[in-house]
C-alpha positions in Angstrom: 37.3 1.5 3.5 39.5 -0.3 1.0 43.3 -0.8 1.8 45.6 -2.1 -0.7 49.2 -3.5 0.6 51.7 -3.8 -1.9 54.8 -6.0 -1.1 58.6 -5.4 -1.8 59.2 -4.9 -5.4 63.0 -6.0 -5.5 63.8 -5.8 -9.2 60.0 -6.2 -10.3 59.5 -2.6 -10.8 57.3 -3.1 -13.7 55.1 -5.7 -11.7 54.8 -2.9 -9.1 53.6 -0.4 -11.6 51.3 -2.7 -13.0 50.0 -3.4 -9.5 49.6 0.2 -8.6 47.4 0.9 -11.8 45.4 -2.2 -11.0 44.6 -1.3 -7.5 44.0 2.4 -8.1 42.1 2.1 -11.6 40.3 -1.3 -11.0 40.0 -2.0 -7.4 39.6 1.7 -6.4 41.3 1.5 -3.3 40.8 4.6 -0.8 44.5 4.0 0.4 47.7 1.9 -1.1 50.5 1.4 1.1 54.0 0.0 -0.1 55.4 -2.0 2.6 58.9 -1.9 0.9 61.5 0.5 1.9 63.3 0.9 -1.4 61.7 3.9 -2.7 60.2 1.8 -5.7 56.7 3.1 -5.3 57.7 6.8 -5.2 59.6 6.2 -8.6 56.6 4.6 -10.2 54.2 7.4 -9.0 56.5 10.2 -9.8 56.6 8.7 -13.5 52.9 8.4 -13.4 52.3 11.9 -12.6 54.8 13.1 -15.2 52.8 11.1 -17.7 49.5 12.7 -16.8 50.6 16.4 -16.4 54.4 16.8 -17.6 57.6 17.4 -16.0 56.4 19.4 -13.0 53.7 17.3 -11.5 53.8 19.0 -8.2 50.8 20.7 -6.4 52.9 23.8 -6.4 53.0 23.7 -10.3 49.4 23.5 -11.0 48.8 27.2 -11.9 51.8 27.0 -14.4 50.3 23.9 -15.8 47.0 25.7 -16.0 48.1 28.7 -17.9 50.1 26.6 -20.3 47.4 24.1 -21.1 44.3 26.2 -21.1 45.3 30.0 -21.9 43.8 29.9 -25.4 42.6 26.4 -25.6 39.2 25.1 -26.9 36.8 23.5 -24.2 37.8 19.9 -25.1 41.4 20.6 -24.3 40.4 22.2 -21.0 38.3 19.2 -20.3 41.3 16.9 -21.0 43.6 19.1 -18.7 41.1 18.9 -15.9 40.6 15.2 -16.3 44.4 14.8 -16.0 44.6 16.7 -13.0 41.9 14.9 -11.4 43.9 11.7 -12.0 47.1 13.3 -10.7 45.2 14.0 -7.5 43.9 10.4 -7.3 47.7 9.2 -6.7 47.6 10.6 -3.3 46.1 7.3 -2.3 49.6 6.0 -2.6 52.2 6.0 0.3 55.5 4.5 1.1 57.3 3.5 4.4 60.6 5.6 4.3 62.6 3.3 6.3 62.4 -0.1 8.1 61.4 1.4 11.3 58.5 3.5 10.2 55.0 2.7 11.2 51.8 3.5 9.4 48.3 2.9 11.1 44.9 2.5 9.8 41.5 1.7 11.4 39.6 -1.2 9.7 36.2 -2.4 11.0 37.0 -0.8 14.3 40.3 -2.4 14.8 43.6 -0.9 14.6 46.0 -2.0 11.9 49.8 -1.2 12.1 51.9 -1.3 9.1 55.7 -1.8 9.1 58.4 -3.2 6.7 60.0 -5.8 9.3 57.5 -7.3 11.8 60.8 -8.0 13.8 60.8 -4.3 14.9 57.1 -4.4 16.2 57.3 -3.6 20.0 55.0 -3.9 23.1 53.6 -0.5 22.3 52.6 -1.7 18.7 51.3 -5.1 19.8 49.1 -4.3 22.5 46.5 -2.0 20.8 46.8 -3.5 17.3 44.5 -6.4 16.0 46.2 -6.5 12.6 49.8 -6.4 12.3 50.9 -5.7 8.6 54.4 -6.2 7.2 56.3 -6.3 4.0 59.5 -8.3 4.5 58.3 -11.8 3.5 59.1 -13.7 0.2 55.6 -15.2 0.2 52.3 -14.1 1.4 51.3 -14.6 5.2 47.8 -15.1 6.6 48.2 -16.2 10.2 46.1 -15.5 13.3 47.9 -15.6 16.6 45.5 -15.1 19.5 43.4 -12.1 18.7 46.0 -10.7 16.1 46.2 -11.3 12.6 49.9 -11.0 11.0 49.3 -10.4 7.3 51.9 -9.8 4.4 51.2 -9.5 0.7 54.7 -11.0 0.1 57.1 -9.8 -2.4 56.6 -9.5 -6.3 58.7 -12.6 -6.6 55.5 -14.5 -5.7 52.5 -12.4 -5.0 52.6 -8.8 -3.9 49.1 -7.5 -3.7 46.7 -7.9 -0.8 43.5 -5.8 -0.3 41.6 -5.4 3.1 37.8 -4.2 3.0 35.6 -3.4 5.9 32.2 -4.9 5.8 29.7 -5.8 8.2 31.1 -9.2 9.2 34.8 -7.9 9.7 37.3 -7.5 7.2 37.5 -9.2 3.9 40.8 -10.1 2.8 41.9 -10.6 -1.0 45.3 -11.9 -2.2 46.6 -11.5 -5.6 49.5 -13.3 -7.5 52.2 -11.4 -9.5 49.9 -11.7 -12.6 47.1 -10.0 -10.7 44.9 -13.0 -10.6 42.8 -13.4 -7.3 44.2 -16.4 -5.4 42.6 -16.3 -2.2 39.9 -14.7 0.0 39.3 -15.0 3.6 37.1 -13.4 6.3 38.8 -12.0 9.3 37.0 -11.5 12.5 38.7 -8.8 14.6 37.9 -7.3 17.8 37.6 -3.4 18.0 40.6 -1.3 19.2 40.9 2.3 20.1 40.1 4.8 17.1 43.7 6.2 16.0 44.8 7.1 12.5 47.7 8.9 11.2 48.0 10.0 7.5 50.9 9.5 4.9 52.6 11.5 2.1 51.3 11.5 -1.5 51.8 13.4 -4.8 
């Protein structure tokens, strides 16, 4: 499992777009969560989907797109259409937190990770089972262990903005990238296993 965390974009929507393409196309993450609450990633992904398949990139429009693209098309055009649709489906890896109080969760190396925009809104029910507390509201990146828990933030795109977490045999491997998408830090996180729990998110 490879999870990408994208920090709040602020006015850096172009940087967010570049980061989204980077984590999906180069890092090939399984899931990418935007830890801002301004809707910036939704805009980026919607525009990306339209570039791939046209003005109606929704799942419901797939048959209309197929008829339009493939009705009398030669095999190579059909292949291009299918490739574009596969690329559109890959955008489902992205999700956003709709508001400050929304939580998303994931299991990494058997440990529960709770994701939220503002860590000040975490309560006891969040804290007790979680070993990874991932948040977006931070200008710079945060990698801090407190007791058995890790507090992690990719920071905003003013300074950094991209963090990945990978399961491995030793625990969780963390990688942090700056706004230019250069790797600036790696760290091995050791976590205790928690209860198994996962909820999904929205996508294109």
